[in-house]
A tleap script that builds the chain and sets N, CA, C and O, in Angstrom:
source leaprc.protein.ff14SB
mol = sequence {
  NMET SER ALA PRO GLU LYS SER GLU SER ASP
  ARG ALA ARG PRO ARG THR PHE SER SER THR
  ASP ARG ASP PHE GLN MET LEU GLU ALA ILE
  SER ARG TYR HIE GLY THR SER LYS SER ALA
  MET VAL THR GLY LEU ILE ARG LYS GLU PHE
  TRP ARG VAL PHE PRO ASN GLY THR ASP THR
  VAL PRO LEU ASP ALA GLY ALA LYS VAL SER
  GLU CSER
}
set mol.1.N position { 0.854 -1.179 0.000 }
set mol.1.CA position { 0.000 0.000 0.000 }
set mol.1.C position { 0.895 1.235 0.000 }
set mol.1.O position { 1.749 1.381 0.875 }
set mol.2.N position { 0.712 2.101 -0.948 }
set mol.2.CA position { 1.539 3.304 -1.027 }
set mol.2.C position { 0.888 4.451 -0.253 }
set mol.2.O position { -0.327 4.495 -0.062 }
set mol.3.N position { 1.731 5.361 0.178 }
set mol.3.CA position { 1.249 6.526 0.928 }
set mol.3.C position { 0.503 7.460 -0.018 }
set mol.3.O position { 0.847 7.562 -1.196 }
set mol.4.N position { -0.521 8.144 0.500 }
set mol.4.CA position { -1.235 9.087 -0.357 }
set mol.4.C position { -0.299 10.229 -0.778 }
set mol.4.O position { 0.576 10.643 -0.017 }
set mol.5.N position { -0.499 10.718 -1.979 }
set mol.5.CA position { 0.348 11.794 -2.481 }
set mol.5.C position { 0.052 13.082 -1.729 }
set mol.5.O position { -1.107 13.432 -1.505 }
set mol.6.N position { 1.113 13.784 -1.342 }
set mol.6.CA position { 0.964 15.039 -0.602 }
set mol.6.C position { 0.651 16.175 -1.563 }
set mol.6.O position { 1.125 16.205 -2.699 }
set mol.7.N position { -0.168 17.115 -1.071 }
set mol.7.CA position { -0.445 18.295 -1.887 }
set mol.7.C position { 0.809 19.168 -1.922 }
set mol.7.O position { 1.721 18.992 -1.114 }
set mol.8.N position { 0.845 20.089 -2.846 }
set mol.8.CA position { 2.009 20.973 -2.993 }
set mol.8.C position { 2.337 21.689 -1.684 }
set mol.8.O position { 3.511 21.845 -1.348 }
set mol.9.N position { 1.317 22.126 -0.940 }
set mol.9.CA position { 1.568 22.866 0.298 }
set mol.9.C position { 2.034 21.962 1.431 }
set mol.9.O position { 2.575 22.460 2.418 }
set mol.10.N position { 1.841 20.639 1.319 }
set mol.10.CA position { 2.262 19.705 2.362 }
set mol.10.C position { 3.643 19.115 2.120 }
set mol.10.O position { 4.162 18.389 2.969 }
set mol.11.N position { 4.238 19.414 0.991 }
set mol.11.CA position { 5.563 18.869 0.673 }
set mol.11.C position { 6.647 19.682 1.374 }
set mol.11.O position { 6.587 20.910 1.432 }
set mol.12.N position { 7.632 18.972 1.902 }
set mol.12.CA position { 8.752 19.639 2.562 }
set mol.12.C position { 9.635 20.304 1.507 }
set mol.12.O position { 9.809 19.789 0.403 }
set mol.13.N position { 10.182 21.451 1.872 }
set mol.13.CA position { 11.097 22.166 0.991 }
set mol.13.C position { 12.394 22.433 1.757 }
set mol.13.O position { 12.360 22.658 2.966 }
set mol.14.N position { 13.512 22.410 1.082 }
set mol.14.CA position { 14.764 22.723 1.757 }
set mol.14.C position { 14.756 24.169 2.252 }
set mol.14.O position { 14.315 25.071 1.539 }
set mol.15.N position { 15.230 24.382 3.437 }
set mol.15.CA position { 15.347 25.723 4.020 }
set mol.15.C position { 16.766 25.856 4.585 }
set mol.15.O position { 17.473 24.864 4.761 }
set mol.16.N position { 17.153 27.057 4.855 }
set mol.16.CA position { 18.442 27.281 5.499 }
set mol.16.C position { 18.222 28.147 6.729 }
set mol.16.O position { 17.215 28.848 6.834 }
set mol.17.N position { 19.157 28.096 7.647 }
set mol.17.CA position { 19.088 28.931 8.830 }
set mol.17.C position { 20.500 29.248 9.293 }
set mol.17.O position { 21.452 28.548 8.947 }
set mol.18.N position { 20.624 30.291 10.065 }
set mol.18.CA position { 21.908 30.681 10.629 }
set mol.18.C position { 21.896 30.382 12.116 }
set mol.18.O position { 20.874 30.543 12.782 }
set mol.19.N position { 23.025 29.949 12.628 }
set mol.19.CA position { 23.132 29.694 14.065 }
set mol.19.C position { 24.594 29.795 14.478 }
set mol.19.O position { 25.504 29.742 13.651 }
set mol.20.N position { 24.786 29.939 15.764 }
set mol.20.CA position { 26.153 29.912 16.279 }
set mol.20.C position { 26.636 28.462 16.257 }
set mol.20.O position { 25.827 27.538 16.170 }
set mol.21.N position { 27.940 28.264 16.334 }
set mol.21.CA position { 28.486 26.906 16.389 }
set mol.21.C position { 27.922 26.151 17.590 }
set mol.21.O position { 27.609 24.964 17.490 }
set mol.22.N position { 27.794 26.834 18.719 }
set mol.22.CA position { 27.283 26.194 19.940 }
set mol.22.C position { 25.834 25.748 19.757 }
set mol.22.O position { 25.481 24.629 20.132 }
set mol.23.N position { 24.992 26.610 19.185 }
set mol.23.CA position { 23.593 26.238 18.942 }
set mol.23.C position { 23.512 25.042 17.990 }
set mol.23.O position { 22.698 24.141 18.193 }
set mol.24.N position { 24.351 25.032 16.957 }
set mol.24.CA position { 24.355 23.932 16.001 }
set mol.24.C position { 24.783 22.632 16.677 }
set mol.24.O position { 24.206 21.579 16.409 }
set mol.25.N position { 25.785 22.694 17.547 }
set mol.25.CA position { 26.222 21.509 18.288 }
set mol.25.C position { 25.115 20.996 19.211 }
set mol.25.O position { 24.936 19.789 19.368 }
set mol.26.N position { 24.382 21.919 19.814 }
set mol.26.CA position { 23.265 21.518 20.667 }
set mol.26.C position { 22.193 20.826 19.833 }
set mol.26.O position { 21.655 19.799 20.247 }
set mol.27.N position { 21.880 21.374 18.671 }
set mol.27.CA position { 20.893 20.775 17.778 }
set mol.27.C position { 21.347 19.380 17.346 }
set mol.27.O position { 20.546 18.444 17.340 }
set mol.28.N position { 22.606 19.235 16.990 }
set mol.28.CA position { 23.126 17.923 16.609 }
set mol.28.C position { 22.984 16.916 17.747 }
set mol.28.O position { 22.594 15.771 17.518 }
set mol.29.N position { 23.298 17.335 18.968 }
set mol.29.CA position { 23.201 16.433 20.121 }
set mol.29.C position { 21.763 15.996 20.371 }
set mol.29.O position { 21.506 14.816 20.610 }
set mol.30.N position { 20.827 16.934 20.317 }
set mol.30.CA position { 19.417 16.613 20.555 }
set mol.30.C position { 18.876 15.709 19.454 }
set mol.30.O position { 18.172 14.741 19.742 }
set mol.31.N position { 19.193 16.009 18.206 }
set mol.31.CA position { 18.677 15.178 17.108 }
set mol.31.C position { 19.274 13.773 17.167 }
set mol.31.O position { 18.573 12.801 16.885 }
set mol.32.N position { 20.541 13.646 17.523 }
set mol.32.CA position { 21.173 12.338 17.666 }
set mol.32.C position { 20.499 11.550 18.794 }
set mol.32.O position { 20.224 10.360 18.645 }
set mol.33.N position { 20.238 12.216 19.916 }
set mol.33.CA position { 19.582 11.587 21.059 }
set mol.33.C position { 18.214 11.021 20.673 }
set mol.33.O position { 17.865 9.909 21.066 }
set mol.34.N position { 17.449 11.786 19.905 }
set mol.34.CA position { 16.108 11.363 19.511 }
set mol.34.C position { 16.102 10.498 18.241 }
set mol.34.O position { 15.061 9.968 17.854 }
set mol.35.N position { 17.260 10.359 17.603 }
set mol.35.CA position { 17.357 9.524 16.410 }
set mol.35.C position { 16.666 10.120 15.199 }
set mol.35.O position { 16.133 9.391 14.362 }
set mol.36.N position { 16.673 11.450 15.101 }
set mol.36.CA position { 16.059 12.118 13.957 }
set mol.36.C position { 17.093 13.006 13.275 }
set mol.36.O position { 18.206 13.185 13.768 }
set mol.37.N position { 16.708 13.545 12.154 }
set mol.37.CA position { 17.585 14.502 11.475 }
set mol.37.C position { 17.480 15.855 12.185 }
set mol.37.O position { 16.539 16.100 12.940 }
set mol.38.N position { 18.437 16.706 11.935 }
set mol.38.CA position { 18.388 18.058 12.512 }
set mol.38.C position { 17.163 18.800 11.996 }
set mol.38.O position { 16.512 19.532 12.742 }
set mol.39.N position { 16.853 18.610 10.724 }
set mol.39.CA position { 15.690 19.258 10.131 }
set mol.39.C position { 14.397 18.798 10.808 }
set mol.39.O position { 13.540 19.621 11.130 }
set mol.40.N position { 14.254 17.500 11.024 }
set mol.40.CA position { 13.057 16.972 11.689 }
set mol.40.C position { 12.969 17.472 13.129 }
set mol.40.O position { 11.878 17.735 13.635 }
set mol.41.N position { 14.113 17.600 13.781 }
set mol.41.CA position { 14.126 18.082 15.165 }
set mol.41.C position { 13.647 19.530 15.234 }
set mol.41.O position { 12.820 19.869 16.080 }
set mol.42.N position { 14.154 20.378 14.358 }
set mol.42.CA position { 13.745 21.783 14.334 }
set mol.42.C position { 12.253 21.883 14.031 }
set mol.42.O position { 11.532 22.628 14.695 }
set mol.43.N position { 11.794 21.145 13.041 }
set mol.43.CA position { 10.389 21.179 12.665 }
set mol.43.C position { 9.500 20.718 13.815 }
set mol.43.O position { 8.475 21.340 14.094 }
set mol.44.N position { 9.882 19.645 14.476 }
set mol.44.CA position { 9.102 19.143 15.616 }
set mol.44.C position { 9.023 20.151 16.753 }
set mol.44.O position { 7.967 20.325 17.360 }
set mol.45.N position { 10.139 20.814 17.042 }
set mol.45.CA position { 10.145 21.819 18.110 }
set mol.45.C position { 9.267 23.015 17.749 }
set mol.45.O position { 8.565 23.559 18.601 }
set mol.46.N position { 9.313 23.416 16.491 }
set mol.46.CA position { 8.474 24.535 16.047 }
set mol.46.C position { 7.001 24.170 16.188 }
set mol.46.O position { 6.210 24.966 16.694 }
set mol.47.N position { 6.627 22.966 15.741 }
set mol.47.CA position { 5.228 22.532 15.861 }
set mol.47.C position { 4.777 22.524 17.315 }
set mol.47.O position { 3.703 23.028 17.642 }
set mol.48.N position { 5.599 21.953 18.177 }
set mol.48.CA position { 5.246 21.859 19.598 }
set mol.48.C position { 5.029 23.258 20.189 }
set mol.48.O position { 4.047 23.491 20.894 }
set mol.49.N position { 5.929 24.165 19.904 }
set mol.49.CA position { 5.807 25.528 20.435 }
set mol.49.C position { 4.628 26.261 19.815 }
set mol.49.O position { 3.925 26.997 20.508 }
set mol.50.N position { 4.401 26.069 18.514 }
set mol.50.CA position { 3.281 26.733 17.852 }
set mol.50.C position { 1.966 26.354 18.516 }
set mol.50.O position { 1.170 27.229 18.857 }
set mol.51.N position { 1.728 25.055 18.703 }
set mol.51.CA position { 0.449 24.619 19.272 }
set mol.51.C position { 0.330 24.968 20.748 }
set mol.51.O position { -0.778 25.081 21.272 }
set mol.52.N position { 1.472 25.143 21.427 }
set mol.52.CA position { 1.424 25.614 22.818 }
set mol.52.C position { 0.971 27.066 22.865 }
set mol.52.O position { 0.155 27.437 23.709 }
set mol.53.N position { 1.493 27.884 21.966 }
set mol.53.CA position { 1.172 29.311 21.932 }
set mol.53.C position { -0.196 29.566 21.306 }
set mol.53.O position { -0.938 30.436 21.763 }
set mol.54.N position { -0.530 28.813 20.267 }
set mol.54.CA position { -1.791 29.000 19.540 }
set mol.54.C position { -2.609 27.702 19.546 }
set mol.54.O position { -2.721 27.057 18.503 }
set mol.55.N position { -3.178 27.304 20.676 }
set mol.55.CA position { -3.872 26.014 20.757 }
set mol.55.C position { -5.082 25.905 19.828 }
set mol.55.O position { -5.511 24.794 19.519 }
set mol.56.N position { -5.630 27.005 19.384 }
set mol.56.CA position { -6.769 26.975 18.468 }
set mol.56.C position { -6.373 27.326 17.044 }
set mol.56.O position { -7.245 27.564 16.208 }
set mol.57.N position { -5.080 27.364 16.749 }
set mol.57.CA position { -4.603 27.727 15.422 }
set mol.57.C position { -4.640 29.236 15.227 }
set mol.57.O position { -4.868 29.996 16.169 }
set mol.58.N position { -4.415 29.645 14.009 }
set mol.58.CA position { -4.456 31.062 13.653 }
set mol.58.C position { -5.297 31.206 12.395 }
set mol.58.O position { -5.821 30.220 11.877 }
set mol.59.N position { -5.427 32.433 11.904 }
set mol.59.CA position { -6.178 32.644 10.656 }
set mol.59.C position { -5.539 31.888 9.491 }
set mol.59.O position { -6.246 31.358 8.634 }
set mol.60.N position { -4.218 31.835 9.456 }
set mol.60.CA position { -3.537 31.187 8.328 }
set mol.60.C position { -3.201 29.719 8.591 }
set mol.60.O position { -2.973 28.967 7.644 }
set mol.61.N position { -3.166 29.296 9.860 }
set mol.61.CA position { -2.872 27.906 10.207 }
set mol.61.C position { -4.038 27.356 11.025 }
set mol.61.O position { -4.042 27.460 12.252 }
set mol.62.N position { -5.026 26.771 10.346 }
set mol.62.CA position { -6.178 26.238 11.066 }
set mol.62.C position { -5.841 24.912 11.756 }
set mol.62.O position { -4.827 24.280 11.458 }
set mol.63.N position { -6.697 24.515 12.667 }
set mol.63.CA position { -6.543 23.214 13.315 }
set mol.63.C position { -6.648 22.104 12.287 }
set mol.63.O position { -7.306 22.260 11.258 }
set mol.64.N position { -6.002 20.986 12.566 }
set mol.64.CA position { -6.151 19.813 11.710 }
set mol.64.C position { -7.560 19.265 11.875 }
set mol.64.O position { -8.169 19.404 12.935 }
set mol.65.N position { -8.070 18.645 10.829 }
set mol.65.CA position { -9.394 18.040 10.892 }
set mol.65.C position { -9.406 16.987 12.020 }
set mol.65.O position { -8.516 16.140 12.102 }
set mol.66.N position { -10.412 17.057 12.867 }
set mol.66.CA position { -10.550 16.094 13.955 }
set mol.66.C position { -9.720 16.395 15.186 }
set mol.66.O position { -9.718 15.602 16.128 }
set mol.67.N position { -9.009 17.526 15.210 }
set mol.67.CA position { -8.181 17.868 16.369 }
set mol.67.C position { -9.059 18.125 17.583 }
set mol.67.O position { -10.122 18.737 17.479 }
set mol.68.N position { -8.604 17.654 18.722 }
set mol.68.CA position { -9.324 17.880 19.967 }
set mol.68.C position { -8.680 19.054 20.690 }
set mol.68.O position { -7.468 19.067 20.906 }
set mol.69.N position { -9.482 20.028 21.058 }
set mol.69.CA position { -8.970 21.220 21.729 }
set mol.69.C position { -9.564 21.256 23.125 }
set mol.69.O position { -10.778 21.158 23.303 }
set mol.70.N position { -8.692 21.397 24.110 }
set mol.70.CA position { -9.199 21.512 25.484 }
set mol.70.C position { -9.138 22.973 25.885 }
set mol.70.O position { -8.133 23.646 25.656 }
set mol.71.N position { -10.185 23.446 26.466 }
set mol.71.CA position { -10.252 24.839 26.927 }
set mol.71.C position { -9.505 24.949 28.253 }
set mol.71.O position { -9.718 24.149 29.164 }
set mol.72.N position { -8.631 25.944 28.354 }
set mol.72.CA position { -7.876 26.143 29.594 }
set mol.72.C position { -8.454 27.266 30.408 }
set mol.72.O position { -7.945 27.573 31.486 }
savepdb mol mol.pdb
quit
């Protein structure tokens, strides 16, 4: 069974970022610990922080279909 094809907006694109050597070493250590790529680690951290700050999404980033939102 093959995975469903992703829409253009759901496809990952290469990005670049700037960081100090120390920050990059920290990122490498964390990604190695979790067994993921540095890119996946950064993306995962961004998602986690985004949903913490915006639990109901934003105008441009709506909730995923079927997402459960708890009122705080």
